C-alpha positions as CSV (number, residue, x, y, z in Angstrom):
1,M,100.9,114.7,79.0
2,K,103.2,113.0,76.5
3,Y,105.9,111.0,78.1
4,K,108.5,110.4,75.4
5,N,111.3,108.2,76.8
6,A,111.0,105.5,79.5
7,I,113.5,103.3,81.4
8,I,112.2,100.1,83.0
9,T,114.4,98.0,85.2
10,G,113.6,94.4,85.9
11,A,112.0,94.5,82.5
12,S,112.6,90.9,81.5
13,S,109.6,89.3,83.2
14,G,106.7,89.8,85.7
15,I,105.8,93.4,86.6
16,G,108.6,94.9,84.5
17,R,107.6,93.1,81.4
18,A,103.9,94.1,81.9
19,V,104.8,97.8,82.5
20,A,107.1,97.8,79.4
21,L,104.3,96.4,77.3
22,S,101.9,99.1,78.7
23,L,104.3,102.0,78.3
24,S,105.0,100.9,74.7
25,K,101.6,102.4,73.9
26,R,102.6,105.8,75.3
27,C,106.3,106.3,74.7
28,E,108.5,106.9,71.6
29,S,111.4,105.0,73.1
30,L,112.0,102.4,75.8
31,A,115.2,101.3,77.6
32,L,114.7,97.8,79.0
33,I,117.1,96.8,81.7
34,A,117.6,93.3,83.3
35,R,120.2,90.7,83.8
36,S,119.0,88.2,81.2
37,K,119.9,89.1,77.6
38,D,117.6,86.4,76.1
39,K,114.6,87.4,78.2
40,L,115.0,91.0,77.3
41,A,115.2,90.1,73.6
42,A,111.9,88.2,74.0
43,V,110.2,91.2,75.6
44,Q,111.5,93.4,72.8
45,A,110.2,91.0,70.2
46,E,106.8,90.8,71.9
47,I,106.5,94.6,71.9
48,E,107.6,95.0,68.3
49,E,105.1,92.3,67.2
50,L,102.2,94.0,69.0
51,S,103.2,97.5,68.1
52,G,104.2,97.1,64.4
53,T,105.8,99.9,62.6
54,E,104.1,102.5,64.9
55,G,105.8,101.2,68.0
56,P,108.6,102.7,70.1
57,S,112.3,102.4,69.5
58,I,113.6,99.9,72.0
59,R,117.1,99.4,73.4
60,T,117.9,96.6,75.8
61,Y,120.7,96.5,78.4
62,S,121.7,93.3,80.0
63,L,123.3,94.2,83.3
64,D,123.3,93.9,87.1
65,V,121.9,97.1,88.7
66,C,124.3,96.5,91.6
67,D,127.1,97.4,89.1
68,E,127.1,101.2,89.2
69,V,129.5,101.6,86.3
70,E,127.4,99.4,84.0
71,V,124.2,101.3,85.1
72,V,125.7,104.7,84.4
73,S,127.1,103.6,81.1
74,A,123.8,102.1,79.9
75,I,121.8,105.2,80.9
76,D,124.3,107.6,79.4
77,E,124.2,105.6,76.1
78,Y,120.4,105.6,76.0
79,V,120.2,109.4,76.8
80,S,122.8,110.3,74.2
81,E,120.6,108.7,71.6
82,F,117.1,109.7,72.7
83,G,117.5,112.7,75.0
84,G,116.0,113.3,78.5
85,V,114.2,110.6,80.5
86,H,110.5,111.1,81.1
87,I,109.6,107.9,82.9
88,L,111.7,105.7,85.2
89,F,110.1,102.5,86.5
90,N,112.6,101.4,89.1
91,N,111.5,97.8,89.6
92,A,114.5,95.4,89.7
93,G,114.4,93.3,92.9
94,I,114.9,89.9,94.4
95,Y,113.2,87.8,97.1
96,F,114.3,85.2,99.6
97,Q,111.6,83.8,101.9
98,G,112.0,83.7,105.7
99,L,113.6,85.5,108.6
100,Q,115.6,83.2,111.0
101,G,116.4,80.8,108.1
102,V,117.7,83.5,105.8
103,T,121.5,83.5,105.4
104,S,123.7,86.5,105.7
105,D,124.5,86.2,102.0
106,Q,120.8,86.1,101.0
107,L,120.1,89.2,103.1
108,D,123.1,91.0,101.6
109,Q,121.9,90.2,98.1
110,M,118.4,91.6,98.9
111,L,119.9,94.8,100.4
112,R,122.2,95.2,97.5
113,V,119.6,94.7,94.7
114,N,116.5,96.1,96.4
115,I,118.1,99.2,97.8
116,L,121.6,99.8,96.4
117,G,120.7,98.8,92.9
118,A,117.6,101.0,92.9
119,F,119.8,103.8,94.3
120,H,122.3,103.4,91.5
121,V,119.6,103.6,88.8
122,L,117.9,106.6,90.3
123,Q,121.2,108.5,90.8
124,A,122.2,107.9,87.2
125,V,118.8,108.9,85.9
126,I,118.2,112.1,87.9
127,P,120.5,114.4,85.9
128,H,118.5,113.4,82.8
129,L,115.0,113.9,84.2
130,V,113.0,116.7,82.7
131,P,111.4,119.1,85.2
132,E,107.6,119.3,84.8
133,E,107.7,116.4,82.3
134,S,109.1,113.4,84.2
135,Y,107.7,110.7,86.5
136,V,109.6,108.2,88.7
137,F,107.9,105.0,89.9
138,H,109.4,103.0,92.7
139,L,108.2,99.4,92.9
140,S,108.4,98.7,96.6
141,S,106.1,96.3,98.4
142,R,103.4,96.0,101.1
143,S,106.3,94.3,102.9
144,G,108.0,97.6,103.0
145,K,105.1,98.9,105.2
146,I,104.0,95.8,107.2
147,A,106.5,93.1,108.0
148,R,105.7,89.4,108.2
149,P,107.9,86.7,109.8
150,N,107.9,84.5,106.6
151,S,109.4,87.4,104.7
152,G,111.0,89.5,107.4
153,A,114.5,89.8,105.7
154,Y,112.8,90.9,102.5
155,A,110.8,93.4,104.5
156,A,114.0,94.9,105.9
157,S,115.2,95.6,102.3
158,K,111.8,97.0,101.3
159,F,111.4,99.1,104.4
160,G,114.8,100.6,103.5
161,F,113.7,101.2,99.9
162,T,110.4,102.8,101.0
163,G,112.3,105.2,103.2
164,L,114.8,106.0,100.4
165,S,111.8,106.6,98.1
166,E,110.1,109.0,100.6
167,A,113.4,111.0,100.9
168,Y,113.7,111.3,97.2
169,Y,110.0,112.3,97.0
170,Q,110.8,115.2,99.3
171,D,113.8,116.1,97.2
172,L,112.4,115.8,93.7
173,V,108.8,116.9,93.8
174,P,109.6,120.5,94.6
175,T,111.7,120.6,91.4
176,G,108.8,119.5,89.3
177,I,109.6,115.8,89.0
178,K,106.8,113.5,90.2
179,L,107.6,110.3,92.3
180,T,105.3,107.6,93.5
181,S,106.2,104.5,95.5
182,L,103.9,101.5,94.7
183,C,103.6,99.1,97.6
184,P,101.6,96.0,96.4
185,S,101.0,92.8,98.2
186,F,101.3,89.4,96.5
187,I,101.4,89.7,92.7
188,R,100.9,86.9,90.3
189,T,104.3,86.7,88.7
190,P,107.1,84.1,88.2
191,M,108.7,85.3,91.5
192,T,105.6,84.3,93.5
193,Q,105.3,80.8,92.1
194,G,105.3,78.3,95.0
195,F,104.1,80.8,97.6
196,A,101.7,79.4,100.1
197,F,99.2,82.1,99.3
198,P,97.0,81.0,96.3
199,Q,98.0,82.4,93.0
200,E,94.3,82.9,92.1
201,D,93.9,85.3,95.0
202,M,96.9,87.4,94.1
203,I,97.0,90.8,92.5
204,D,97.2,90.7,88.7
205,V,100.0,92.6,87.0
206,T,97.3,94.6,85.1
207,D,96.4,96.2,88.4
208,I,99.9,97.6,88.4
209,T,99.8,98.8,84.8
210,R,96.4,100.4,85.4
211,T,97.7,102.2,88.5
212,V,100.7,103.5,86.5
213,D,98.3,104.7,83.7
214,Y,96.1,106.4,86.3
215,L,99.0,108.3,87.8
216,L,100.4,109.3,84.5
217,D,97.0,110.8,83.5
218,L,96.7,113.0,86.6
219,S,96.9,116.8,86.2
220,S,100.3,118.3,86.5
221,E,99.6,119.7,90.0
222,A,98.5,116.3,91.4
223,V,101.2,114.1,93.0
224,I,100.7,111.0,95.1
225,K,103.6,109.9,97.3
226,E,102.6,106.3,97.9
227,I,100.0,103.7,97.0
228,V,99.5,100.5,99.0
229,I,97.6,97.7,97.1
230,E,96.3,94.9,99.2
231,C,95.2,91.4,98.3
232,R,91.7,91.3,99.6
233,K,91.9,87.7,100.9
234,S,95.3,88.3,102.7
235,L,93.8,90.7,105.2
């Protein structure tokens, strides 16, 4: 299936950047969303250099997904230029380590970005999804399935996001829109620098892009609600 237009949040680095680079090989246009204007510009330049004249049209939107007005405005602007949305990679998220040591402000930030921000994006995109032609990916976490004390507050936000994703799965799939929640363990990205778990034992971002490619290539009748990707040495 040809997926024409894609929106990627958290696209300025890590998983979002890797998925944007991967989807640039499939899509005719990309909307890249993140807070850092400079980092988004760097990802756009990287894609354009790799793709050449045959690459997708790219639009970047520097915003905070917690700002519903900005989210709706950006998505409406993108859709008015390119038409319906065929892929949403809902990925923006933040992490603070700990449980008892996490402040109320830090927990509030995680709940707002990891749940409310993702909700804003999805709600804004849903009216523009194309039945039988669209795929929504939610980047949750293994921490949204199994909580650990050293990331318990983060787990609370991701448990919430996983539940929200499952509810939307039940809502959207009968309409012909696919949705999969990806729940990976530690991934080798800038966000996991400094973790006690060794970087060399973490999942590579290419494991995420290959998973996305696999899901996009399934037949129209196949839909997978959730995929948990473990780090072998963390078990």
